[in-house]
C-alpha positions in Angstrom: 102.6 54.8 87.6 99.2 55.8 86.5 98.2 59.4 85.6 96.2 61.6 88.5 92.7 61.2 88.6 92.0 64.9 88.5 93.9 67.7 86.6 93.6 71.2 87.9 94.7 74.1 85.6 95.1 77.6 87.4 98.2 79.4 89.4 98.7 78.6 93.1 98.3 82.0 94.2 94.7 82.4 93.1 92.4 82.2 95.8 89.7 80.1 93.7 92.6 77.9 92.6 93.7 77.8 96.3 90.0 76.9 97.6 90.0 73.8 95.0 93.2 72.1 96.0 92.7 72.3 99.7 89.8 70.7 99.0 91.3 68.1 96.7 94.0 67.9 100.2 91.7 67.2 102.5 89.8 64.4 100.4 93.1 63.2 100.1 92.3 63.1 96.2 95.7 62.8 93.6 96.1 65.5 91.0 98.3 67.2 88.5 98.7 70.7 87.8 99.4 73.6 85.2 100.1 76.9 87.4 99.4 79.0 84.7 97.9 82.7 85.1 94.5 83.0 83.4 96.0 85.8 81.8 98.6 83.9 79.9 96.2 81.2 78.8 96.3 80.5 75.0 93.9 79.4 72.5 93.5 75.8 74.2 92.7 77.5 77.6 90.1 79.7 76.2 88.5 76.6 74.3 88.2 75.1 78.2 87.8 78.6 79.9 85.7 80.6 77.5 85.5 83.3 80.4 89.2 82.6 80.7 89.5 82.1 84.3 90.8 79.9 86.7 90.6 77.0 88.0 89.6 74.6 85.7 89.2 71.0 86.2 89.8 68.1 84.0 88.2 64.9 84.7 88.5 62.3 82.1 86.5 64.0 79.4 84.8 66.3 81.5 85.6 69.9 81.6 84.3 72.0 84.8 84.3 75.4 85.6 84.5 77.5 88.4 85.7 76.8 92.0 82.3 76.5 93.6 81.3 74.2 91.0 84.4 72.2 91.5 84.5 71.9 95.0 80.7 70.9 94.5 81.3 68.5 92.0 84.3 67.3 94.2 81.9 66.5 97.2 79.4 64.9 95.2 82.3 62.3 93.8 84.0 62.0 97.1 80.9 62.9 100.2 83.5 61.9 102.9 85.4 63.6 104.5 82.6 66.2 104.0 83.2 69.8 103.4 79.1 70.8 103.8 77.5 71.1 106.5 74.8 68.5 106.4 72.0 70.5 108.3 70.1 72.0 104.6 70.0 75.6 106.6 73.7 75.7 107.8 74.7 74.0 103.7 72.7 76.7 102.3 74.6 79.6 104.4 78.2 77.8 103.8 77.6 78.4 100.5 76.2 82.2 100.8 79.5 82.4 102.6 81.5 81.3 99.8 79.6 83.2 97.5 80.4 86.2 99.4 84.0 85.5 99.4 84.2 84.7 95.7 82.7 87.8 94.8 82.9 90.7 97.4 86.1 89.6 98.9 87.7 88.7 95.7 86.5 92.5 94.2 88.3 93.8 97.4 91.4 91.8 98.0 92.0 90.5 94.8 91.2 92.9 92.3 91.5 96.0 94.9 94.7 95.3 96.2 96.5 92.0 95.0 96.3 92.9 91.3 96.7 96.6 92.0 100.4 95.6 93.4 101.0 92.8 92.2 100.2 91.6 88.3 98.9 94.8 86.9 102.5 96.5 87.6 104.6 93.2 86.8 102.6 91.7 84.3 101.0 94.7 82.1 103.8 97.1 83.2 100.8 99.5 84.2 100.9 102.1 87.4 98.8 101.3 90.4 95.6 102.5 90.9 97.1 103.9 94.3 93.6 105.3 94.7 91.7 102.1 94.5 94.2 100.1 96.5 93.8 102.6 99.6 90.1 102.7 99.1 90.1 98.8 99.3 92.4 98.2 102.2 91.2 101.2 104.3 87.5 101.8 103.4 86.1 98.7 101.7 88.4 95.7 103.6 87.6 97.0 107.3 83.9 97.3 106.2 83.9 93.4 105.4 85.8 92.5 108.1 83.2 94.4 110.7 80.2 92.1 108.6 82.3 89.0 109.2 83.5 89.7 113.0 79.8 88.3 114.3 80.0 85.6 111.8 82.7 84.1 113.4 82.6 81.9 116.4 85.2 82.0 119.4 86.1 78.4 119.0 86.0 76.0 116.2 85.0 76.7 112.7 82.1 78.6 111.2 79.9 75.6 111.7 81.1 74.1 115.1 83.8 71.7 115.3 83.6 70.9 111.3 85.6 72.5 108.7 83.5 73.4 106.0 83.7 75.0 102.4 82.7 78.6 103.8 85.9 78.1 106.1 88.2 77.3 103.1 86.9 79.8 100.9 87.0 83.1 103.2 90.5 82.2 104.4 91.9 81.7 100.9 91.3 85.0 100.4 93.1 86.7 103.5 95.9 84.6 102.2 96.3 86.7 99.3 96.0 90.0 101.4 99.3 88.7 102.8 101.0 88.6 99.9 100.5 92.5 99.7 101.0 93.0 103.9 98.0 93.5 104.8 96.6 91.9 108.0 93.8 91.6 110.1 94.0 93.8 113.2 93.2 91.1 116.0 92.7 94.4 118.7 89.7 95.4 116.3 88.7 92.2 114.7 89.8 89.7 117.5 87.2 86.8 116.7 88.2 86.8 112.5 92.0 87.2 113.2 91.9 84.2 116.0 89.5 82.2 113.3 92.1 83.2 110.5 94.9 81.9 112.3 93.4 78.5 113.3 92.0 77.7 109.1 95.4 78.9 107.8 97.3 76.7 110.4 95.7 73.6 108.9 97.9 71.1 107.3 96.6 71.8 103.7 96.9 75.5 104.1 100.5 75.1 105.6 101.6 73.1 102.7 100.3 75.1 100.0 101.7 78.5 101.6 105.5 77.2 101.6 104.5 76.9 97.8 103.0 80.1 97.8 105.8 81.9 99.4 108.5 80.4 97.4 106.8 81.4 93.9 105.4 84.8 95.4 108.0 87.1 93.9 109.0 84.8 91.0 108.0 86.2 87.4 105.0 83.8 85.9 108.0 82.4 83.4 110.0 81.2 85.9 107.3 79.5 88.3 106.9 76.3 86.3 110.8 75.0 86.5 110.9 76.2 90.2 107.8 74.3 91.0 109.0 71.1 89.1 112.1 71.5 91.7 109.9 71.5 94.5 108.4 68.4 93.1 104.9 69.8 92.5 103.1 67.6 90.4 102.9 69.2 87.6 101.3 68.4 83.9 103.8 67.5 81.2 102.1 69.9 78.8 101.0 73.5 79.6 97.9 75.6 78.1 100.2 78.8 79.3 102.5 81.0 77.2 100.3 83.4 75.1 101.3 86.8 75.5 99.7 88.8 78.6 95.9 89.7 78.2 92.8 90.3 80.4 90.1 88.0 80.5 86.4 88.9 79.0 85.1 89.9 82.3 87.2 92.7 83.4 87.0 94.1 87.3 90.4 96.1 87.0 
């Protein structure tokens, strides 16, 4: 059997990796994956990802970093089904919402909540910054939801009936909020809650959610054999295994 065309480096629990995997699945593209967390990447990982961030996409001799760049690259090579609106204005707005998710929701949900209640304690053996976690949960995230609520349609997706990179990106981050038991209050933000339910019910998200839920409470060093037992398309080698350390651009 020929090797998959695309190789992804990055853990299933990362919203940035999830975004890329959803795009690959929606476009029907085969891939292999090295499911490491960036914190345990070795010297080869750092050569491939100088900022020590995931995901990394390897396509032949080409190495591509950053989830936004990767998704656009896949769109350029495989334009059908399109994950970007056709109208230039809508396409620009979709890219902005993707950037909003990657930056602001990343800061609030990933670093303010998911990292604080998970990897900081488990991997780095450090105490949760409870004040930061509570501010993210009780102040920053509600402010994000207040802004998102009027952007979200009562039916369909952010740009009509066509799913776009904007839907995929924003929903990917709220999936991580669920891992720390934070849900969108449907009484306060009804449109956003209903829209998230629609997006996360898509087969690509549901298939990944089964994998994520299986490994979410499993130590990093035990995840690879568990994923292999689930039949996931793991690479033969890994660029993980180094002692845990933070990336060069810290948000924690």
